[in-house]
Backbone as CSV, one residue per row, in Angstrom:
resi,resn,N_x,N_y,N_z,CA_x,CA_y,CA_z,C_x,C_y,C_z
1,MET,0.559,-24.623,-44.799,0.289,-24.976,-43.405,0.541,-23.768,-42.515
2,ALA,-0.367,-23.532,-41.570,-0.258,-22.367,-40.698,0.934,-22.519,-39.759
3,GLU,1.557,-21.411,-39.458,2.681,-21.385,-38.523,2.168,-21.743,-37.131
4,PRO,2.855,-22.624,-36.372,2.415,-22.960,-35.011,2.324,-21.720,-34.130
5,LEU,1.390,-21.741,-33.217,1.193,-20.614,-32.308,2.343,-20.491,-31.325
6,ARG,2.666,-19.268,-30.981,3.634,-18.986,-29.926,2.844,-18.657,-28.658
7,LEU,2.968,-19.508,-27.669,2.141,-19.393,-26.460,3.016,-19.227,-25.226
8,LEU,2.604,-18.300,-24.363,3.289,-18.082,-23.095,2.331,-18.444,-21.961
9,ALA,2.716,-19.411,-21.133,1.878,-19.887,-20.027,2.405,-19.344,-18.709
10,ILE,1.488,-18.897,-17.847,1.873,-18.256,-16.588,0.987,-18.779,-15.468
11,ASP,1.610,-19.222,-14.371,0.864,-19.656,-13.180,1.396,-18.963,-11.939
12,THR,0.519,-18.261,-11.252,0.857,-17.646,-9.957,-0.241,-17.958,-8.945
13,SER,-0.936,-19.076,-9.128,-2.127,-19.356,-8.321,-1.824,-19.853,-6.920
14,GLY,-0.600,-20.326,-6.693,-0.272,-20.887,-5.388,1.097,-20.461,-4.914
15,ARG,1.712,-21.330,-4.107,3.039,-21.004,-3.567,4.104,-21.027,-4.658
16,SER,3.903,-21.875,-5.676,4.883,-21.949,-6.755,4.558,-20.928,-7.848
17,GLN,5.543,-20.700,-8.695,5.366,-19.794,-9.840,5.948,-20.460,-11.074
18,GLY,5.148,-20.572,-12.122,5.603,-21.247,-13.320,5.402,-20.414,-14.568
19,VAL,6.349,-20.509,-15.488,6.260,-19.833,-16.788,6.783,-20.807,-17.841
20,ALA,6.082,-20.900,-18.970,6.531,-21.773,-20.062,6.295,-21.082,-21.389
21,ALA,7.171,-21.354,-22.329,7.021,-20.877,-23.704,6.882,-22.083,-24.607
22,LEU,5.811,-22.112,-25.404,5.558,-23.219,-26.315,5.389,-22.701,-27.738
23,HIS,5.950,-23.441,-28.676,5.748,-23.152,-30.097,4.884,-24.285,-30.630
24,GLY,3.585,-24.061,-30.673,2.673,-25.156,-30.941,2.751,-26.161,-29.803
25,GLU,2.954,-27.440,-30.121,3.061,-28.481,-29.100,4.469,-28.578,-28.508
26,ASP,5.421,-27.867,-29.090,6.814,-27.992,-28.662,7.126,-27.050,-27.504
27,LEU,7.646,-27.618,-26.428,8.043,-26.829,-25.267,9.442,-26.265,-25.508
28,LEU,9.553,-24.938,-25.518,10.844,-24.280,-25.735,11.536,-23.907,-24.433
29,HIS,10.735,-23.606,-23.414,11.315,-23.160,-22.143,10.291,-23.381,-21.033
30,GLU,10.772,-23.804,-19.867,9.902,-23.962,-18.700,10.685,-23.619,-17.450
31,SER,10.113,-22.786,-16.600,10.742,-22.473,-15.324,9.710,-22.653,-14.212
32,LEU,10.181,-23.147,-13.077,9.302,-23.370,-11.936,10.028,-22.954,-10.664
33,LEU,9.493,-21.959,-9.996,10.018,-21.535,-8.703,9.048,-22.056,-7.644
34,LEU,9.500,-22.995,-6.812,8.586,-23.625,-5.865,8.168,-22.676,-4.748
35,LYS,9.077,-21.823,-4.319,8.740,-20.876,-3.256,9.393,-19.520,-3.541
36,PRO,8.859,-18.792,-4.518,9.436,-17.474,-4.812,9.224,-16.528,-3.641
37,ALA,10.159,-15.587,-3.482,10.015,-14.611,-2.401,8.687,-13.885,-2.521
38,SER,8.336,-13.513,-3.726,7.073,-12.823,-4.009,6.832,-12.888,-5.505
39,HIS,5.600,-13.239,-5.896,5.292,-13.262,-7.324,5.544,-11.896,-7.960
40,SER,5.234,-10.847,-7.227,5.387,-9.503,-7.782,6.855,-9.156,-8.027
41,GLU,7.765,-9.803,-7.294,9.193,-9.507,-7.434,9.867,-10.356,-8.506
42,THR,9.307,-11.526,-8.806,10.013,-12.465,-9.681,9.321,-12.744,-11.010
43,LEU,8.029,-12.430,-11.135,7.283,-12.868,-12.313,7.797,-12.235,-13.600
44,LEU,7.995,-10.928,-13.615,8.432,-10.273,-14.851,9.800,-10.775,-15.297
45,ALA,10.679,-11.055,-14.326,11.996,-11.599,-14.676,11.858,-12.995,-15.281
46,SER,10.932,-13.802,-14.753,10.703,-15.148,-15.296,10.139,-15.071,-16.711
47,ILE,9.252,-14.123,-16.942,8.684,-13.937,-18.280,9.774,-13.498,-19.253
48,ASP,10.615,-12.578,-18.823,11.704,-12.103,-19.682,12.664,-13.237,-20.022
49,SER,12.950,-14.104,-19.042,13.835,-15.245,-19.295,13.219,-16.199,-20.311
50,ALA,11.893,-16.404,-20.207,11.203,-17.295,-21.148,11.252,-16.730,-22.562
51,LEU,11.037,-15.424,-22.687,11.084,-14.794,-24.014,12.479,-14.894,-24.619
52,GLN,13.490,-14.661,-23.796,14.865,-14.741,-24.305,15.208,-16.161,-24.730
53,ALA,14.800,-17.146,-23.915,15.104,-18.538,-24.235,14.424,-18.977,-25.535
54,ALA,13.220,-18.450,-25.774,12.474,-18.796,-26.985,12.909,-17.982,-28.189
55,GLY,13.665,-16.897,-27.937,14.067,-16.016,-29.023,12.933,-15.129,-29.507
56,TRP,12.008,-14.781,-28.593,10.853,-13.961,-28.943,10.968,-12.569,-28.343
57,ARG,10.292,-11.640,-28.966,9.980,-10.360,-28.346,8.557,-10.482,-27.787
58,LEU,8.179,-9.563,-26.944,6.850,-9.642,-26.339,5.763,-9.641,-27.394
59,GLU,5.934,-8.839,-28.426,4.903,-8.746,-29.461,4.798,-10.011,-30.301
60,ASP,5.789,-10.929,-30.180,5.750,-12.187,-30.939,4.773,-13.197,-30.337
61,VAL,4.431,-13.036,-29.059,3.511,-13.976,-28.406,2.142,-13.903,-29.090
62,ASP,1.588,-15.074,-29.437,0.278,-15.118,-30.093,-0.866,-15.245,-29.090
63,VAL,-0.625,-15.959,-27.999,-1.690,-16.196,-27.021,-1.060,-16.500,-25.661
64,TYR,-1.751,-16.092,-24.607,-1.323,-16.391,-23.239,-2.216,-17.484,-22.657
65,ALA,-1.642,-18.289,-21.781,-2.419,-19.215,-20.960,-2.164,-18.830,-19.510
66,LEU,-3.233,-18.704,-18.728,-3.107,-18.198,-17.362,-4.039,-18.958,-16.429
67,THR,-3.527,-19.388,-15.277,-4.403,-19.967,-14.258,-5.254,-18.848,-13.657
68,ILE,-6.563,-19.098,-13.574,-7.481,-18.062,-13.091,-8.127,-18.425,-11.756
69,GLY,-7.713,-19.534,-11.160,-8.222,-19.892,-9.849,-8.889,-21.257,-9.867
70,PRO,-9.121,-21.771,-8.666,-8.923,-21.130,-7.369,-7.448,-21.095,-6.972
71,GLY,-7.197,-20.418,-5.859,-5.838,-20.309,-5.363,-5.676,-19.099,-4.480
72,SER,-4.442,-18.680,-4.330,-4.129,-17.507,-3.521,-4.739,-16.256,-4.142
73,PHE,-5.511,-15.520,-3.362,-6.118,-14.288,-3.882,-5.042,-13.347,-4.401
74,THR,-3.974,-13.173,-3.626,-2.909,-12.252,-4.036,-2.201,-12.756,-5.275
75,GLY,-1.863,-14.050,-5.294,-1.171,-14.612,-6.445,-1.980,-14.502,-7.726
76,LEU,-3.270,-14.808,-7.649,-4.124,-14.724,-8.837,-4.214,-13.298,-9.347
77,ARG,-4.307,-12.338,-8.438,-4.397,-10.941,-8.854,-3.107,-10.484,-9.528
78,ILE,-1.965,-10.941,-9.007,-0.681,-10.554,-9.605,-0.571,-11.123,-11.022
79,GLY,-0.912,-12.401,-11.187,-0.847,-13.004,-12.514,-1.775,-12.320,-13.492
80,MET,-2.984,-12.036,-13.036,-3.977,-11.437,-13.927,-3.601,-10.002,-14.290
81,SER,-3.163,-9.233,-13.304,-2.798,-7.846,-13.602,-1.562,-7.788,-14.501
82,THR,-0.652,-8.746,-14.340,0.535,-8.784,-15.202,0.152,-9.066,-16.650
83,VAL,-0.696,-10.074,-16.869,-1.111,-10.409,-18.234,-1.921,-9.271,-18.847
84,LYS,-2.790,-8.666,-18.067,-3.561,-7.532,-18.581,-2.629,-6.381,-18.960
85,GLY,-1.582,-6.185,-18.164,-0.615,-5.134,-18.477,0.151,-5.429,-19.754
86,LEU,0.565,-6.680,-19.938,1.272,-7.058,-21.158,0.372,-6.899,-22.384
87,CYS,-0.900,-7.259,-22.210,-1.847,-7.152,-23.323,-2.224,-5.696,-23.616
88,ALA,-2.045,-4.823,-22.644,-2.304,-3.408,-22.899,-1.285,-2.861,-23.901
89,ARG,-0.067,-3.415,-23.875,0.976,-2.994,-24.817,0.808,-3.683,-26.162
90,HIS,0.509,-4.987,-26.104,0.355,-5.776,-27.335,-0.851,-6.693,-27.139
91,PRO,-2.042,-6.272,-27.524,-3.259,-7.056,-27.274,-3.192,-8.449,-27.901
92,LYS,-3.406,-9.467,-27.067,-3.411,-10.857,-27.513,-4.508,-11.614,-26.759
93,PRO,-5.033,-12.693,-27.329,-6.035,-13.490,-26.613,-5.420,-14.214,-25.423
94,VAL,-6.266,-14.502,-24.437,-5.817,-15.178,-23.217,-6.716,-16.385,-22.960
95,ALA,-6.110,-17.534,-22.770,-6.844,-18.738,-22.376,-6.793,-18.840,-20.859
96,GLY,-7.931,-18.611,-20.215,-8.011,-18.703,-18.762,-8.272,-20.144,-18.349
97,ILE,-7.375,-20.703,-17.533,-7.418,-22.131,-17.196,-7.691,-22.315,-15.709
98,SER,-8.610,-23.202,-15.377,-8.842,-23.587,-13.991,-7.561,-24.157,-13.387
99,THR,-7.196,-23.681,-12.209,-6.035,-24.230,-11.510,-6.216,-25.723,-11.278
100,LEU,-7.430,-26.138,-10.952,-7.694,-27.546,-10.666,-7.590,-28.403,-11.925
101,ALA,-8.082,-27.888,-13.047,-7.940,-28.618,-14.308,-6.471,-28.771,-14.687
102,ALA,-5.684,-27.724,-14.435,-4.251,-27.779,-14.748,-3.531,-28.797,-13.864
103,LEU,-3.939,-28.913,-12.601,-3.355,-29.920,-11.712,-3.721,-31.331,-12.168
104,ALA,-4.961,-31.496,-12.622,-5.447,-32.829,-12.996,-4.843,-33.313,-14.310
105,PHE,-4.612,-32.417,-15.241,-4.299,-32.768,-16.626,-3.145,-33.761,-16.786
106,PRO,-1.983,-33.570,-16.123,-0.875,-34.504,-16.368,-1.128,-35.917,-15.842
107,LEU,-2.174,-36.118,-15.045,-2.403,-37.402,-14.376,-3.591,-38.170,-14.921
108,LEU,-4.250,-37.639,-15.933,-5.530,-38.213,-16.359,-5.403,-39.600,-16.983
109,GLU,-4.219,-39.970,-17.418,-4.039,-41.309,-17.977,-3.772,-42.347,-16.898
110,ASN,-3.632,-41.904,-15.639,-3.224,-42.808,-14.568,-4.373,-43.338,-13.719
111,ALA,-5.583,-42.845,-13.925,-6.706,-43.282,-13.094,-8.011,-42.963,-13.799
112,GLU,-9.077,-43.627,-13.352,-10.395,-43.362,-13.926,-10.838,-41.941,-13.609
113,TYR,-10.525,-41.500,-12.383,-10.858,-40.146,-11.957,-9.639,-39.503,-11.323
114,VAL,-9.433,-38.226,-11.618,-8.398,-37.445,-10.934,-9.111,-36.350,-10.155
115,VAL,-8.740,-36.240,-8.882,-9.393,-35.280,-7.986,-8.362,-34.279,-7.493
116,PRO,-8.209,-33.147,-8.173,-7.329,-32.092,-7.663,-7.985,-31.457,-6.449
117,CYS,-7.199,-31.187,-5.421,-7.796,-30.665,-4.186,-6.824,-29.733,-3.474
118,LEU,-7.303,-28.554,-3.163,-6.498,-27.541,-2.478,-7.154,-27.210,-1.152
119,ASP,-6.360,-27.145,-0.103,-6.881,-26.816,1.215,-7.334,-25.359,1.228
120,ALA,-8.642,-25.146,1.354,-9.193,-23.786,1.369,-9.304,-23.248,2.788
121,HIS,-8.941,-24.096,3.780,-9.028,-23.737,5.186,-10.499,-23.459,5.569
122,CYS,-10.733,-23.096,6.799,-12.091,-22.795,7.284,-13.060,-23.954,7.013
123,GLY,-12.536,-25.203,7.056,-13.396,-26.362,6.876,-13.842,-26.608,5.457
124,GLU,-13.094,-26.091,4.463,-13.465,-26.269,3.070,-12.274,-26.727,2.229
125,VAL,-12.598,-27.340,1.099,-11.596,-27.798,0.134,-12.001,-27.307,-1.249
126,PHE,-11.063,-26.700,-1.969,-11.303,-26.389,-3.378,-11.046,-27.669,-4.166
127,SER,-12.045,-28.137,-4.884,-11.867,-29.393,-5.592,-12.841,-29.520,-6.750
128,GLY,-12.515,-30.408,-7.670,-13.387,-30.849,-8.750,-13.068,-32.310,-8.987
129,ILE,-13.845,-32.985,-9.786,-13.576,-34.382,-10.138,-13.488,-34.456,-11.659
130,TYR,-12.346,-34.927,-12.157,-12.067,-34.884,-13.590,-11.856,-36.282,-14.160
131,SER,-12.250,-36.434,-15.420,-11.950,-37.652,-16.160,-11.293,-37.273,-17.481
132,ARG,-10.752,-38.279,-18.154,-9.973,-38.024,-19.356,-10.873,-37.747,-20.556
133,ASP,-10.389,-36.862,-21.424,-11.011,-36.602,-22.702,-9.880,-36.436,-23.707
134,GLU,-10.164,-36.661,-24.965,-9.120,-36.565,-25.979,-8.595,-35.143,-26.141
135,ILE,-9.422,-34.155,-25.797,-9.033,-32.767,-26.037,-8.791,-32.002,-24.739
136,TYR,-9.749,-32.073,-23.810,-9.686,-31.233,-22.619,-10.272,-32.012,-21.442
137,PRO,-9.743,-31.833,-20.218,-10.284,-32.565,-19.078,-11.786,-32.319,-18.897
138,VAL,-12.523,-33.390,-18.602,-13.962,-33.293,-18.384,-14.224,-33.204,-16.885
139,ALA,-14.930,-32.171,-16.462,-15.258,-31.998,-15.047,-16.563,-32.717,-14.750
140,LEU,-16.478,-33.862,-14.076,-17.682,-34.577,-13.668,-18.337,-33.877,-12.483
141,GLU,-17.536,-33.271,-11.657,-18.009,-32.380,-10.586,-17.272,-31.070,-10.772
142,ALA,-18.025,-29.999,-10.965,-17.415,-28.694,-11.240,-16.596,-28.199,-10.056
143,ASP,-15.594,-27.386,-10.360,-14.781,-26.767,-9.314,-15.672,-25.995,-8.353
144,ARG,-15.435,-26.177,-7.076,-16.141,-25.377,-6.076,-15.448,-25.507,-4.732
145,ALA,-15.879,-24.694,-3.784,-15.396,-24.800,-2.411,-16.332,-25.772,-1.683
146,TRP,-15.840,-26.958,-1.410,-16.643,-28.013,-0.782,-16.493,-27.967,0.737
147,PRO,-17.563,-28.073,1.490,-17.415,-28.402,2.910,-16.726,-29.763,3.010
148,VAL,-15.771,-29.890,3.904,-14.932,-31.089,3.954,-15.760,-32.368,4.061
149,GLU,-16.766,-32.379,4.927,-17.556,-33.596,5.129,-18.287,-34.002,3.855
150,LEU,-18.832,-33.041,3.130,-19.530,-33.344,1.883,-18.556,-33.860,0.830
151,TRP,-17.373,-33.281,0.788,-16.344,-33.707,-0.167,-15.943,-35.154,0.102
152,LEU,-15.680,-35.491,1.360,-15.290,-36.857,1.711,-16.419,-37.836,1.411
153,GLU,-17.631,-37.438,1.699,-18.792,-38.292,1.424,-18.936,-38.541,-0.078
154,THR,-18.744,-37.511,-0.883,-18.858,-37.646,-2.338,-17.778,-38.570,-2.887
155,LEU,-16.552,-38.445,-2.388,-15.477,-39.337,-2.824,-15.773,-40.778,-2.439
156,GLY,-16.344,-40.978,-1.274,-16.675,-42.322,-0.821,-17.725,-42.990,-1.683
157,ARG,-18.626,-42.203,-2.261,-19.688,-42.766,-3.102,-19.229,-43.000,-4.546
158,LEU,-18.107,-42.400,-4.924,-17.643,-42.476,-6.310,-16.981,-43.826,-6.559
159,SER,-17.568,-44.621,-7.454,-17.067,-45.956,-7.753,-15.988,-45.884,-8.826
160,GLY,-14.853,-46.516,-8.572,-13.756,-46.508,-9.531,-12.481,-45.987,-8.892
161,ARG,-11.363,-46.194,-9.572,-10.072,-45.761,-9.039,-9.973,-44.247,-9.072
162,LYS,-9.618,-43.693,-7.927,-9.545,-42.242,-7.773,-8.121,-41.854,-7.387
163,LEU,-7.598,-40.833,-8.039,-6.255,-40.349,-7.757,-6.342,-38.889,-7.328
164,LEU,-5.876,-38.609,-6.133,-5.927,-37.247,-5.597,-4.583,-36.564,-5.764
165,VAL,-4.633,-35.257,-6.004,-3.416,-34.469,-6.116,-3.689,-33.085,-5.540
166,GLY,-2.749,-32.567,-4.747,-2.918,-31.236,-4.170,-2.647,-31.219,-2.683
167,ASP,-2.551,-30.031,-2.115,-2.136,-29.925,-0.718,-3.218,-30.302,0.288
168,ALA,-4.461,-30.496,-0.156,-5.503,-30.930,0.775,-5.272,-32.367,1.226
169,VAL,-4.488,-33.128,0.468,-4.179,-34.504,0.857,-3.460,-34.520,2.201
170,ALA,-2.478,-33.629,2.366,-1.736,-33.569,3.619,-2.639,-33.150,4.778
171,ALA,-3.607,-32.299,4.495,-4.494,-31.798,5.554,-5.491,-32.854,6.013
172,TYR,-5.920,-33.742,5.084,-6.990,-34.685,5.416,-6.608,-36.129,5.106
173,GLY,-5.320,-36.422,5.116,-4.855,-37.767,4.772,-5.453,-38.868,5.604
174,ASN,-5.606,-38.654,6.912,-6.151,-39.704,7.784,-7.578,-40.050,7.402
175,ARG,-8.367,-39.058,7.079,-9.759,-39.300,6.677,-9.822,-39.944,5.301
176,LEU,-8.950,-39.518,4.409,-8.946,-40.050,3.046,-8.545,-41.514,3.015
177,ALA,-7.698,-41.937,3.974,-7.231,-43.323,4.010,-8.378,-44.293,4.248
178,GLU,-9.504,-43.816,4.730,-10.657,-44.675,5.003,-11.490,-44.941,3.752
179,ILE,-11.208,-44.247,2.642,-12.011,-44.358,1.422,-11.388,-45.397,0.492
180,SER,-12.201,-46.290,-0.036,-11.701,-47.360,-0.896,-11.376,-46.841,-2.302
181,ASP,-10.481,-47.572,-2.991,-10.090,-47.266,-4.369,-9.557,-45.851,-4.521
182,LEU,-8.886,-45.368,-3.507,-8.383,-43.998,-3.547,-6.881,-44.009,-3.289
183,GLU,-6.153,-43.308,-4.136,-4.716,-43.144,-3.982,-4.408,-41.657,-4.108
184,TRP,-3.230,-41.283,-3.678,-2.843,-39.890,-3.874,-1.386,-39.780,-4.274
185,VAL,-1.107,-38.705,-4.946,0.237,-38.449,-5.452,1.145,-38.101,-4.289
186,GLU,2.337,-38.664,-4.320,3.317,-38.390,-3.271,3.534,-36.889,-3.113
187,GLU,3.534,-36.433,-1.860,3.701,-35.000,-1.601,4.995,-34.497,-2.231
188,GLY,4.899,-33.340,-2.907,6.052,-32.764,-3.579,6.129,-33.118,-5.053
189,ARG,5.334,-34.107,-5.489,5.309,-34.489,-6.909,3.941,-34.166,-7.486
190,TYR,3.907,-33.369,-8.498,2.680,-33.015,-9.217,1.701,-32.185,-8.383
191,ASP,2.085,-31.763,-7.176,1.133,-30.986,-6.376,1.287,-29.490,-6.617
192,HIS,1.907,-29.152,-7.733,1.944,-27.776,-8.213,1.577,-27.802,-9.703
193,VAL,1.146,-26.701,-10.219,0.770,-26.634,-11.634,2.010,-26.760,-12.508
194,SER,1.953,-27.642,-13.471,3.033,-27.770,-14.459,2.869,-26.673,-15.501
195,PRO,3.857,-25.781,-15.662,3.740,-24.726,-16.681,3.553,-25.298,-18.085
196,ALA,4.238,-26.419,-18.383,4.103,-27.029,-19.705,2.682,-27.544,-19.921
197,ALA,2.112,-28.197,-18.898,0.734,-28.700,-18.999,-0.249,-27.548,-19.152
198,LEU,0.004,-26.473,-18.425,-0.838,-25.288,-18.547,-0.819,-24.761,-19.976
199,GLY,0.367,-24.752,-20.571,0.482,-24.302,-21.956,-0.283,-25.198,-22.918
200,GLN,-0.199,-26.521,-22.695,-0.936,-27.453,-23.555,-2.443,-27.218,-23.447
201,LEU,-2.936,-27.001,-22.235,-4.358,-26.729,-22.053,-4.748,-25.406,-22.706
202,GLY,-3.884,-24.414,-22.570,-4.167,-23.116,-23.192,-4.266,-23.217,-24.697
203,LEU,-3.372,-24.003,-25.283,-3.390,-24.208,-26.734,-4.703,-24.856,-27.163
204,ARG,-5.140,-25.862,-26.429,-6.373,-26.569,-26.780,-7.598,-25.675,-26.610
205,LEU,-7.587,-24.880,-25.545,-8.722,-23.979,-25.327,-8.796,-22.934,-26.439
206,PHE,-7.636,-22.420,-26.834,-7.602,-21.444,-27.929,-8.110,-22.065,-29.225
207,GLN,-7.695,-23.290,-29.504,-8.114,-23.968,-30.727,-9.619,-24.241,-30.747
208,GLN,-10.223,-24.308,-29.566,-11.667,-24.491,-29.472,-12.415,-23.167,-29.560
209,GLY,-11.669,-22.080,-29.749,-12.294,-20.772,-29.848,-12.775,-20.207,-28.526
210,LYS,-12.148,-20.644,-27.412,-12.622,-20.245,-26.089,-11.672,-19.292,-25.365
211,ALA,-10.723,-18.739,-26.080,-9.858,-17.731,-25.460,-10.622,-16.413,-25.327
212,LEU,-10.153,-15.578,-24.420,-10.811,-14.309,-24.124,-9.881,-13.142,-24.443
213,THR,-10.448,-11.957,-24.476,-9.613,-10.766,-24.480,-9.169,-10.507,-23.042
214,ALA,-8.138,-9.715,-22.884,-7.668,-9.399,-21.535,-8.753,-8.698,-20.722
215,ALA,-9.559,-7.871,-21.377,-10.627,-7.153,-20.674,-11.697,-8.110,-20.147
216,GLU,-11.896,-9.247,-20.831,-12.916,-10.222,-20.419,-12.431,-11.142,-19.310
217,LEU,-11.151,-11.153,-19.068,-10.549,-12.093,-18.137,-10.937,-11.782,-16.694
218,LYS,-11.410,-12.791,-15.963,-11.795,-12.614,-14.562,-11.296,-13.803,-13.746
219,PRO,-10.941,-13.555,-12.485,-10.503,-14.666,-11.625,-11.689,-15.512,-11.175
220,GLU,-11.412,-16.781,-10.886,-12.417,-17.697,-10.340,-11.987,-18.035,-8.914
221,TYR,-12.346,-17.157,-7.985,-11.933,-17.368,-6.601,-12.700,-18.510,-5.937
222,LEU,-13.926,-18.770,-6.355,-14.846,-19.782,-5.818,-15.455,-19.392,-4.483
223,ARG,-14.873,-18.429,-3.813,-15.504,-17.873,-2.615,-14.860,-16.521,-2.347
224,VAL,-15.510,-15.716,-1.511,-14.955,-14.402,-1.201,-13.801,-14.555,-0.232
225,SER,-12.923,-13.570,-0.197,-11.769,-13.607,0.689,-12.202,-13.362,2.126
226,GLU,-11.319,-13.731,3.058,-11.615,-13.500,4.473,-11.729,-12.008,4.762
227,ALA,-10.932,-11.199,4.060,-11.023,-9.748,4.246,-12.411,-9.248,3.852
228,GLU,-12.945,-9.795,2.748,-14.285,-9.392,2.314,-15.343,-9.893,3.284
229,ASN,-15.119,-11.081,3.870,-16.037,-11.588,4.895,-16.072,-10.666,6.101
230,ARG,-14.880,-10.224,6.536,-14.817,-9.331,7.699,-15.529,-8.016,7.400
231,LEU,-15.331,-7.503,6.178,-15.982,-6.254,5.797,-17.497,-6.419,5.795
232,HIS,-17.982,-7.576,5.294,-19.418,-7.836,5.254,-19.989,-7.932,6.672
233,ARG,-19.253,-8.650,7.569,-19.735,-8.776,8.941,-19.758,-7.422,9.630
234,LYS,-18.741,-6.590,9.383,-18.691,-5.267,9.986,-19.857,-4.418,9.495
235,SER,-20.147,-4.513,8.186,-21.263,-3.753,7.619,-22.586,-4.183,8.237
236,GLU,-22.765,-5.500,8.451,-23.996,-5.992,9.058,-24.141,-5.505,10.489
237,GLN,-23.024,-5.519,11.236,-23.055,-5.084,12.631,-23.380,-3.584,12.733
238,GLU,-22.799,-2.800,11.830,-23.067,-1.369,11.851,-24.502,-1.083,11.449
239,GLY,-25.056,-1.951,10.569,-26.430,-1.770,10.127,-27.442,-2.062,11.207
240,GLU,-27.054,-2.973,12.118,-27.982,-3.314,13.204,-28.181,-2.134,14.142
241,GLY,-27.058,-1.484,14.473,-27.124,-0.269,15.319,-27.746,-0.525,16.675
242,PRO,-27.774,0.529,17.518,-28.367,0.400,18.857,-29.899,0.411,18.738
């Protein structure tokens, strides 16, 4: 029988920071910082603590699981650059996991549909609609940046019990209360990525042969940053000229 995989899961997609070490299906270590001072200041220390708790050296890790977005542009870049740096020393496959799929995964047994939703600001919501599968969450509506009105309209048309999770609930709770068969997770519970759940998803993705090399790994921002928008608008204005 093959030795269980040693997997290190890392999430820096939002305000929280999570790291987990799994030996196959067994969780050896999990840490969650809800509001770290800075991912860049605390992530390597969290990874080192996970390795020590598991009794591993860095080269012992067989595969990484990493949230690739959507989420904080800065947080995603820090997580991705950290994993790429670790893989530069000891090349290992990486399972890139949707932040929204990771949010939905622990709740899929509780409702017909789970709707992870993150406030993208500027009148948009990062969201997908997921249902349960024996192996991996099924996206009935793919992750994207939804205009708020279209998102609410789509939820209203969806027949069946719907469970929402994520910080967009707090932003649009009054509007969501008007939709039938819809519930949401209490604020502060499950509205951050579970490092252990991320590890489980990473293991399943790897077993399906869908892990990537570090060089192939790319973030899924779902839209350009506001800084890039400003640069584009400035370029257009300069192009118009007098």
